[in-house]
N, C-alpha and C positions, 0 to 999 in steps of 0.2 A: 654417572651424573644423574641427579634426580630430575625427572620430567617436570617442566614448568606447568603449573595448573592455575586456574582461576575459578573460584567458587566450586572447587572440587572437580572441575572438568579440564581435560587436557587441551592445551592450546593447539589449534591446527597450524599456526605459524609461530612456533616456539621462539624464533629469533626476532620477532617483532613485538611491539607494544600491544597491550590488551585491546586498545581502541582500533588496531589494524588487523584484527583477526577475521574480518569478513562478515557479510550480512548474515549468513547462516548461524555463525557463533553469536552474533548480537541478538538474533531472534530467540535463540535458546536461552540467553540471559534474561530477556524480557519475559518469556514464558515461565521461567523459574521464579521470577519475582511476582508474577501474577498468582502463582500457586501459593507463594508465601503470604500474599495479601489475603487470599481466601481463608487461610488459617488464622491470621491475626484478627480479621474482621474489619468491617467497614469503618468502625470508629477510629482506627488508627491509620486510615488510608492516606490522609494528607501528610502525616509525619513520615510514613514509610516511603512515599513517593519522593520526598525531599532527601531522605537518607539514602535512597537508592538511585541518586542521580548518576549519569553516565560516568565511566572511569575518567579520571583526570579532568572532570568538569565538562566532558563532551556532551553535546545536546543533539537531539534528533529533530528533523523537520516535521515529524508526526508525533503528536502528543501521545503519552502512554495510553494504550487502549483505544485510541481513536480509530474508527473503521477507515481504511484507506480510501481515498478518492479515486474512482475508476471511471473509465469511459462508459457513456450510456450506450455505445455501440450504434450500428446503423439503423436499428429498428425501435427507437424509443417510443414513438407514438405520442409524444408530449408536445408536438407542434414544432420542435426544433429541427426536424428532418421529415417534413411532409405531413402525414396524418396526425390528427390531434384528438385522441380519445378523451382527454381530460376536459374537453368542452362539451362532451356528450352527456345526455341525461342517463342516469343509471350507473355511472362509472364508480360511484361510492357504494361498494358492496363487499360482502365477505366471501361469497362463493363466486369465483372467477372462471369456472369451467365452461360456462355457456356464454354465447354472444348476446349482446343487448341491441336494442334499436332494430335496424333492418337486418342484422345478422341472425342466422338461425342455427348455426352449428354448435355442438357441444364437444369439447375436447375429451378424448378417451385416453385412459391410462391408469396406472396404479395411483390410488388416492394419496394425497399429501396435504397435511395442514402445515402452513408456514406461519410460525410464531416469532415475531420480532419485538424486542423490548428496546425502545428508543430512549436514550438518556443524553444529558449534556456531559461535559467532561468532568463535572463535579459529581457525576453519577445520579443527578436528580432526574426523575422521570419527566419526559417531555409530553405531559398530558396535552391533548389538543393538536399535536403535530399530525399532519396529513402524510401518509406513506403510500406511495404509488409503487406497485410491483408489476413486473411483466417477465414472461419467459416463453420459450418455444414449446411447441406441442410434442406429442410422441413421435412424430415424423421429422422433427427438427425444423418445423416451419414457424414463422412469426406472423400472427394475425395482422391484418392491415397492410402487409408488405409482401409476403411470400406468394408465389404463384398458386392459385386455387383457393386462397383464403384472404384475398385482398378485401373482400366485403365483410369479413368477420372481425370481431374485436374480443374474442375469448382470450383467456389467460392474461388479462389486464384488469387492474382494479385499484381502488383507493380505499383505505380504511383510516379512520381518525383514532389516534391513540387514546386509550382510557386513562384513568387516574394513575395507573402504574406505568404508563408509557408503552403499553402493549397493544399490538395489532395482530389479528389472526386472519389468514386467508385459507379458504378451502380450494385446493387445486389438484393437480396431478404431478407426478415426477416427470420433469422434462427430459427430452432426449439428449444424447451426446451427438453433436454434429462435427464435421471435419474441422480440426484446428482449435477446438475449444473444449475445456473441461466443463462438465455439466454445471449449470449455474442459474441463478435468478437475479434479475436486475432490480435495484431499489433506488428510489428517489425520495428524499425527505423534505417536506415543506413545512414552514412554521405553522400553517393552519390550512383548513379546507378552502378558505376564500382565495388563497394564492395559487392554487394548483393549475389554473388556466394559463399561467405564464411560466415556462420552464426556467426563466431567469431568476425566479423566486426560490428555487431549490437550494437548500442549505447543505445538502449532502447527496452525492451520487456514488453508488458503490455496487458491489455484486456479492451474492452469497454463494459459496461453493458447497456442493453436496459431497458427503464423505464417500470414499471409494467402496466400502463394503455395501452400502445402500445401492450404489450404481450397479455393481455386479449382480446383486440379487434381483433388482428390478429388470435389468436388461436381459435376464434369462427368461423373461415372460413374453407371451405372445404380443406382437405389435412393436416391440423394441429391438427387433433383430438387427437392424442396421447400426444401432448404438453400440452393439458388442464390438463390431469392427472398429468403429471410430474411437471408442474408449481405449482400445489396445494401442493406439498410436499417440496417446497424449497422457501426460501426468500433471499433477498439480505444479511440480517444479518446472515443467517445460511449457506450461500454459502462458500465453503472452499477457495475461492479466494477473493471475495468482502466482506466477513464477518468481517474482521478486523475493517472496518469503514463504512460498508454499501455502499461501492463504492462511497464515497464522491467526489472524483475527477475523477470518471470513468463512471458515468451515463450520457449517451448522452441526449442532449436536442432535442426533436422531434417535428416536425410539419407534417401536412398531415393527411390522413385518409386511411382506407382500400381500398376504391374505386380508389383513385388517386395515392396511394402510399405514402410513408413516406420519410422524410429527417431526418437523425440522425446526429447531429453535436456535436463535442467535441473539446475543446482546449487541446492540448497535449504538456505540458512543459517538456523538456528533459534536464537533467543535463549532459552536454557534458564533464564535468571535471571528472566524475566518471566512 
């Protein structure tokens, strides 16, 4: 008997309908369609999205390409859980490695430029959007919260998107700490004026770092504890990225340990929700 297939792929549950093949199969279908869109070009985007609607008219609660909404975690620094860096002078900056104000420390680690391109669901650049990012240091600590760095505010900052919707931050590669895959937190606000109120955020998500980067960086001095922590976690077992393995959240990376890395991600935001 011929093995049942869909779009050239074997069905993991051959006795069930295509819509009941599980999340992993659905994510594979989405990624295949994204690759097809890149070949066809942006001019046919709308028509292809209509033609590629879910099997049997099924719909998803997440728009195609929309970055998933994720927890800000316990250390946001946006005023929603204690400290409020977004009210402080100097928070709008591109280089977030050093503390501002009364803080004096500079985070050490392998250099990383984080480049995010913010668009709406029609893929129009969100020029003027304010993007707040934060992450842990090489030791797995979060400034403003963790013991020993409560008075620091490094590895936190805001950039305003340019005409292409792009923001860039100069930072370091964060550690891997127990129970979480290496990541960077992101909040998107409509504009700079709204950043002092976390309720104005129109998207809250996280960027995952690819595994090969993590292995390379964690082999360097200062990241020793991350080697052990990374061995106990995967993208699929992570409590944030595990739903789909971070399909729309894993950054594309170039560079190396010696010269530093650039981690880039397209962030599509549904401004209507």
